[in-house]
C-alpha positions in Angstrom: 0.1 0.4 0.0 1.2 3.4 -0.9 0.1 6.9 -0.3 0.9 9.8 -2.4 0.7 13.0 -1.6 0.7 16.2 -4.3 -0.8 19.9 -4.6 2.0 21.9 -2.1 3.4 24.8 -3.1 4.3 28.3 -2.1 1.2 30.5 -1.8 1.0 34.1 -0.5 -0.5 35.1 3.2 -4.6 34.4 2.9 -4.7 32.9 -0.3 -5.5 29.2 -1.1 -4.0 25.4 -1.5 -5.6 21.9 -2.2 -3.6 19.1 -1.3 -4.5 15.4 -2.4 -3.3 12.0 -1.1 -4.4 9.0 -3.3 -3.4 5.3 -2.0 -3.3 2.6 -3.4 -2.0 -1.2 -3.8 -3.2 -4.2 -1.6 -6.6 -1.9 -0.3 -9.4 -4.1 1.2 -10.8 -1.0 2.8 -9.9 2.0 4.3 -11.1 3.8 7.4 -10.1 6.8 9.3 -8.2 9.4 7.0 -6.0 12.6 7.3 -3.3 15.3 7.7 -0.4 16.1 9.9 2.1 19.2 9.7 5.4 19.8 11.2 7.1 22.3 11.1 11.2 22.7 11.6 11.6 22.6 14.9 8.0 21.3 15.8 6.4 17.9 16.9 4.0 16.9 14.2 0.6 17.9 15.2 -3.3 16.7 13.4 -4.5 19.0 11.3 -7.9 16.8 10.4 -9.4 13.9 9.6 -12.4 11.7 7.9 -13.6 8.8 8.7 -15.0 6.7 5.9 -18.7 7.6 6.0 -17.5 10.9 6.0 -17.7 12.7 10.0 -14.2 15.2 10.6 -12.0 16.7 12.8 -9.6 19.5 13.2 -7.5 21.3 14.6 -8.1 24.5 17.0 -6.1 26.6 14.7 -7.7 25.8 11.1 -11.1 25.7 12.1 -13.2 27.5 9.7 -10.2 27.9 7.0 -9.4 24.2 6.1 -12.5 21.6 4.7 -10.8 17.8 4.7 -12.8 15.4 2.2 -12.1 12.0 0.3 -13.9 9.8 -2.4 -13.8 6.5 -1.0 -14.5 5.8 -4.4 -10.6 6.7 -5.8 -9.3 5.8 -2.4 -8.1 9.7 -2.0 -8.3 12.3 0.4 -8.3 15.8 0.2 -7.5 19.4 2.2 -8.8 22.7 1.0 -7.1 25.1 2.7 -8.3 28.7 2.4 -7.0 31.9 4.5 -3.5 30.8 4.9 -1.3 32.4 7.5 2.6 32.3 7.4 2.6 29.5 10.6 0.7 27.0 8.2 4.2 26.7 6.9 5.1 23.0 7.2 5.7 19.9 5.4 1.8 18.0 5.2 1.4 14.7 5.4 -0.9 11.7 4.8 -2.0 9.1 6.2 -5.1 6.6 6.0 -5.6 3.1 8.2 -5.7 0.4 5.7 -6.8 -2.9 5.4 -4.7 -5.0 3.2 -5.4 -8.5 3.1 -6.3 -9.8 6.4 -4.9 -6.9 9.0 -5.8 -3.0 9.4 -2.2 -0.9 9.6 -1.4 2.8 9.3 0.7 3.8 5.9 2.3 7.6 5.2 2.3 9.3 2.5 6.2 11.4 2.4 4.7 14.9 2.8 3.9 17.8 0.7 6.2 21.3 1.4 3.0 24.4 1.9 4.9 27.6 2.1 3.2 30.9 3.3 5.3 34.0 2.8 4.8 37.6 0.9 
């Protein structure tokens, strides 16, 4: 199983970006999918996650600005990021709790850089 994220980049404060993360491989089912982020010298923090039926949860710092969604048919999770701030600058990592064969396991993507700067 592999997760591959895309959509990061450089954006000005107040701008928007949309991240995507697609899971591929021997997948029987996917539970929770989500995004963490890690800034230099800081710990990895949860940004948002979404269950298979679509229940969501967000870090307080991104509520009202970020929206997580998923397309179960495509095994893909998205993160729409609006009103971006310099403090949102980090490497964003996607993850999924995946059932491959007969075992559930967490899988992580390699991360995508988001830089918010003027």
